[in-house]
Structures are given as structure tokens and as C-alpha cells.
C-alpha positions in Angstrom: 8.7 73.4 -174.8 6.8 72.5 -171.7 8.3 70.5 -168.8 6.6 69.4 -165.5 8.4 68.1 -162.5 7.3 66.7 -159.1 9.7 67.1 -156.2 9.0 64.7 -153.3 10.2 65.6 -149.8 9.4 63.1 -147.1 7.2 60.9 -149.3 3.9 62.5 -150.1 3.8 64.7 -147.1 5.7 67.6 -148.8 5.2 67.7 -152.5 6.2 70.5 -154.9 5.0 70.8 -158.5 7.0 72.9 -160.9 6.0 73.6 -164.5 8.5 75.3 -166.9 7.9 76.9 -170.2 11.0 77.1 -172.5 11.6 78.8 -175.8 14.9 78.6 -177.7 16.5 76.8 -174.7 15.6 79.6 -172.4 13.1 79.4 -169.6 10.8 82.3 -169.9 8.2 81.5 -167.2 7.4 78.9 -164.7 4.7 77.8 -162.2 5.7 76.8 -158.7 3.1 75.2 -156.5 4.8 76.8 -153.4 4.2 80.3 -154.9 0.8 79.4 -156.4 1.3 81.7 -159.4 3.1 81.9 -162.7 6.4 83.8 -162.5 8.1 85.5 -165.4 11.8 84.7 -165.8 12.4 86.9 -168.8 10.7 89.9 -170.6 9.1 87.4 -173.0 7.4 85.6 -170.0 5.9 88.7 -168.4 2.9 88.9 -170.7 2.3 85.2 -170.5 2.6 85.1 -166.7 0.1 88.0 -166.4 -2.3 86.3 -168.8 -2.2 83.0 -167.0 -2.4 84.6 -163.5 -5.5 86.5 -164.6 -7.4 83.3 -165.3 -8.7 81.7 -162.0 -9.6 78.4 -163.7 -6.0 77.9 -165.0 -4.5 78.7 -161.6 -6.9 76.4 -159.8 -5.9 73.5 -162.2 -2.2 74.2 -161.7 -2.5 74.3 -158.0 -4.4 71.0 -158.0 -1.6 69.3 -160.0 0.1 68.6 -156.7 -2.7 66.1 -155.9 -3.9 65.1 -159.3 -0.5 64.6 -161.0 2.2 64.3 -158.3 0.6 62.4 -155.5 -1.5 60.4 -157.9 1.6 59.1 -159.7 3.8 58.8 -156.6 3.9 55.0 -156.7 4.8 55.0 -160.4 7.7 57.4 -159.9 9.0 55.9 -156.6 11.2 53.2 -158.1 12.9 55.8 -160.3 13.2 58.4 -157.5 14.3 56.4 -154.5 15.8 53.1 -155.7 18.6 54.5 -158.0 22.1 53.2 -157.3 
């Protein structure tokens, strides 16, 4: 399973993109835009994290997701993020 999440702090000034990879309800690796690399959470994720981190084009695309995915969709997500009661 794959899950992507945008965390907005102070509007679009401070945005964090987190991508999680899950197998059998266990997160085995994740990408955090603050770190800028894939990080292994279990032994299963070590090989995958090393593989993704060795590909500059994959890392460049993930790092750009802060702008291309999160900031681009901020106005779509805003009512759900800020206007909940």
C-alpha cells in the first residue's frame, strides 16, 4: 500500500510531504521531504530505501512533490484541513 500526506504549517510557507509504503499493515519505508531521502523502518525496507536513494531522478521527483503535489493542491485541501468543526 502507498500513502501520501501533505502537512501544512502556516499556510504554504512551511509544507512537509510524507510518503509511506506499507505491507501487511506495517510501514516498511517512508520518504520525508524534510529529510530528502527514503528511510527504512524495517529490515524489509532497507533494500527498497537503498534502491530508491540510489536513483537521482526518483529523489528529485519526490523532493519536488512539495511544490507539484502539496502546494499545487493547497486550495483543494484547505476546506478539509482548516474548516473542520
